[in-house]
Steps between C-alpha positions, in 0.01 A plus 500: 500500500658761275840632583580836344853631447521856389771607267519878512811519285339290224179714536704825454664350187171388349294812573641724213437217244140442607439881506623535142311188369181618667546848357437652848418873524610756758299437812457129432631278782674172443513263785668158455453205735757221471467161656699179490288189542688226681437125460148414616372858487199592302243776431134461576236625261498887490429791259775748577250763623463801268559756771759488778646737752877533454696718741172666611392581143201331330625366164319333213676190386492442123727212411646199678829343398668170573862468399621136515871484597529127571764342275382144547147392541321163500120448504546322838637829639152658470495876446257523209311828485131424450288761325165431650317733255617311194379145558776448758774550241837414655821686436813293534804670668769563242821689580502870412128495391280793595127440536266804530132542549236763571386548861264382636544140376445181695809275511689265725 
């Protein structure tokens, strides 16, 4: 039910900023996954597993990020991010807002 659009150009532009903010060291690897959620799409409950194989290399994932880029949002649109480890706290999409969290962390 989830349609992903990958934006390699946007990813290339964001990577240096994330690397600087995260104070990455030589040898650290930054991998960004970008998705566009269309009307009716949703995420099921998951924890963004701590380790993942990327391009054949086992990587430890440390932080998860959600950057909300929707300019108009209404509660009827859905799209709240639920933090299932904090009494189901809900984060409302707001344009140009960056949400970050430690991995693993259960959310939907």
